[in-house]
C-alpha positions as CSV (number, residue, x, y, z in Angstrom):
1,M,59.5,13.3,3.0
2,T,61.4,12.1,-0.3
3,K,60.1,13.1,-4.0
4,K,60.1,9.4,-4.7
5,M,57.8,8.9,-1.6
6,F,55.5,11.8,-2.7
7,G,55.1,10.0,-6.3
8,L,54.3,6.7,-4.7
9,I,51.5,8.6,-2.8
10,I,50.1,10.6,-6.0
11,I,50.1,7.4,-7.9
12,G,48.6,5.3,-5.4
13,G,45.9,8.3,-5.1
14,M,45.1,8.1,-8.9
15,I,45.5,4.2,-9.1
16,A,42.7,4.8,-5.9
17,I,40.5,7.1,-8.3
18,V,40.7,4.5,-11.3
19,M,39.6,1.9,-9.1
20,A,36.5,3.4,-7.3
21,G,35.0,5.2,-10.9
22,F,35.2,1.5,-12.3
23,V,33.7,0.1,-9.4
24,K,31.0,2.8,-9.0
25,N,30.4,2.5,-12.9
26,N,29.8,-1.3,-12.8
27,V,27.5,-1.1,-10.0
28,D,25.5,1.5,-11.0
29,K,25.2,-0.5,-14.7
30,E,24.3,-4.0,-12.7
31,E,21.3,-1.1,-10.6
32,S,20.1,0.3,-14.2
33,Y,19.5,-3.7,-15.2
34,S,17.9,-4.6,-11.8
35,S,16.1,-1.7,-11.7
36,K,14.7,-2.1,-15.4
37,Q,13.7,-5.6,-14.8
38,R,12.0,-4.8,-11.8
39,G,10.3,-2.1,-13.8
40,I,8.9,-4.9,-16.1
41,D,8.2,-7.1,-13.7
42,M,5.8,-4.4,-12.1
43,V,4.4,-3.8,-14.9
44,E,3.7,-7.4,-15.7
45,V,2.2,-8.2,-12.0
46,A,0.2,-4.4,-11.9
47,T,-1.1,-5.7,-15.7
48,K,-2.1,-9.0,-14.2
49,E,-3.3,-7.9,-11.1
50,G,-5.7,-4.7,-12.2
51,L,-3.9,-2.8,-10.2
52,N,-3.5,0.3,-13.0
53,K,-6.2,3.2,-13.2
54,G,-9.0,2.1,-14.8
55,D,-8.8,-1.6,-14.1
56,I,-11.2,-3.6,-12.5
57,A,-10.1,-3.7,-8.8
58,P,-9.1,-7.9,-7.9
59,D,-11.9,-9.6,-6.4
60,F,-11.3,-11.2,-3.1
61,E,-13.8,-12.6,-0.6
62,L,-12.8,-12.4,2.9
63,N,-13.8,-13.1,6.5
64,T,-14.9,-9.8,8.1
65,L,-13.9,-9.3,12.2
66,D,-17.6,-9.8,13.3
67,G,-17.9,-13.5,11.4
68,K,-19.5,-12.4,8.4
69,K,-18.4,-13.0,4.9
70,I,-17.3,-9.9,2.2
71,R,-16.6,-9.7,-1.5
72,L,-15.6,-7.3,-3.5
73,S,-17.6,-7.8,-6.3
74,E,-21.0,-8.0,-4.4
75,L,-20.6,-4.4,-4.0
76,K,-20.7,-3.4,-7.3
77,G,-22.5,-0.2,-7.6
78,K,-21.4,1.6,-4.7
79,K,-17.9,3.6,-4.4
80,V,-15.6,1.8,-2.4
81,I,-12.5,2.7,0.0
82,I,-10.3,-0.4,0.4
83,N,-7.7,0.3,3.5
84,L,-5.2,-1.8,4.1
85,W,-3.6,-2.2,7.7
86,A,-2.7,-3.6,10.6
87,T,-3.2,-2.9,14.7
88,W,1.0,-2.2,15.2
89,C,0.7,0.9,12.3
90,P,1.2,4.4,13.6
91,P,0.3,5.9,10.4
92,C,-3.1,3.3,10.3
93,K,-4.3,4.5,14.2
94,A,-3.9,8.1,13.0
95,E,-6.0,7.2,10.1
96,M,-8.8,4.8,11.7
97,P,-10.9,8.3,13.6
98,H,-10.7,10.0,10.1
99,M,-12.1,6.7,8.2
100,Q,-14.6,6.0,11.5
101,N,-15.9,10.1,11.1
102,Y,-16.0,10.0,7.4
103,Y,-18.2,6.2,7.4
104,E,-20.6,8.3,10.0
105,K,-20.9,11.4,8.4
106,Y,-20.9,10.4,4.2
107,A,-21.1,7.2,3.6
108,T,-24.8,6.5,3.4
109,D,-25.6,10.0,1.4
110,A,-22.3,9.3,-0.5
111,N,-23.0,5.6,-1.5
112,V,-19.5,4.3,-0.2
113,E,-18.7,1.5,1.8
114,I,-15.6,1.3,3.5
115,L,-13.5,-2.1,3.6
116,A,-10.9,-1.6,5.9
117,V,-9.1,-5.5,5.5
118,N,-6.8,-6.3,8.2
119,L,-3.5,-7.7,7.2
120,T,-4.3,-10.7,9.6
121,S,-1.2,-12.7,9.0
122,L,1.3,-9.7,9.6
123,D,-0.4,-8.9,12.6
124,R,-0.7,-9.3,15.9
125,G,-4.0,-12.0,16.2
126,V,-7.6,-11.4,16.2
127,D,-7.6,-10.6,20.3
128,K,-5.8,-7.4,19.6
129,L,-7.5,-6.8,16.6
130,N,-10.6,-7.0,18.8
131,E,-9.3,-5.0,21.2
132,F,-8.3,-2.0,18.4
133,V,-11.5,-2.1,16.8
134,K,-13.3,-1.6,20.5
135,D,-10.7,1.0,21.5
136,Y,-11.4,3.0,18.4
137,G,-14.9,2.7,18.1
138,L,-15.0,0.8,14.3
139,T,-18.1,0.3,12.8
140,F,-17.2,-0.7,8.8
141,P,-17.1,-3.7,7.9
142,I,-12.8,-5.3,9.0
143,P,-12.1,-8.0,6.8
144,M,-9.4,-10.3,7.8
145,D,-6.3,-11.1,5.4
146,E,-5.2,-14.3,7.3
147,K,-3.6,-15.8,4.2
148,G,-2.0,-12.6,3.1
149,V,-3.4,-13.0,0.0
150,V,-5.2,-9.6,-0.4
151,G,-2.0,-7.7,0.8
152,E,0.0,-9.6,-1.7
153,M,-2.4,-8.8,-4.5
154,Y,-2.9,-5.3,-3.3
155,Q,0.7,-5.0,-3.1
156,A,0.5,-3.3,0.2
157,I,4.0,-3.0,0.8
158,T,3.4,0.4,2.9
159,I,0.7,0.6,5.3
160,P,-2.2,2.1,5.1
161,T,-2.8,1.5,1.5
162,S,-6.1,2.8,0.4
163,Y,-7.6,1.9,-3.3
164,M,-10.6,4.3,-4.4
165,I,-13.3,2.0,-6.5
166,D,-15.8,3.6,-8.3
167,T,-19.1,2.2,-8.9
168,K,-18.6,-0.2,-11.8
169,G,-15.6,-1.6,-9.6
170,R,-12.7,-0.1,-11.5
171,I,-9.4,1.5,-9.5
172,Q,-9.4,5.3,-9.7
173,N,-6.9,5.9,-7.1
174,K,-4.1,4.7,-5.0
175,I,-3.2,6.6,-2.0
176,V,0.2,5.3,-0.1
177,G,0.0,6.9,3.5
178,P,-2.7,7.8,5.7
179,M,-5.7,9.9,4.6
180,D,-8.1,12.5,7.2
181,E,-11.6,12.8,6.5
182,K,-11.2,16.0,4.1
183,M,-8.9,13.5,1.7
184,M,-11.4,10.6,1.8
185,K,-14.5,13.0,0.8
186,E,-12.7,14.6,-1.8
187,F,-11.3,11.5,-3.6
188,V,-14.8,9.6,-3.2
189,S,-16.3,12.9,-4.8
190,N,-14.3,12.2,-7.7
191,L,-15.5,9.0,-8.3
192,D,-18.2,7.4,-10.9
């Protein structure tokens, strides 16, 4: 290899390094701006929707799987676990037996209601939902979010997502991912 060829390779490598640094710097700035914008939007949405700790939980009314209407605001005075889930979700499947055990053992004495809001608009239909509830022996209310409004309102990006609501209707905790019986008992014991 000649000195001239070696020199050209080194210059080419240096140009590539400078270009890569320039591109990376511009990408980082763009991501930073879009992250800031998303952060601002998220704060505004969270403030409007009441998804911050201590805010009043957004009210909703849904039909339950057994044909009744349920409205969150009518449960004021009770501690409420709002759980957003779907039948196809493996962590939701893992969580449901724990929720049922908690409901059977502690809900009445602890003045707790579980609202397992099925994201019906994203699920496989009411037949699959009925089959799931029967297979898991679920006895707590299953409100159906058929239009996706509650899932969006409560920002259920990852499921399961649960909210712990105190007796005054305020959000005290948001849990993303499955809970077990012990976690539910602990979270509920810290609610007013």
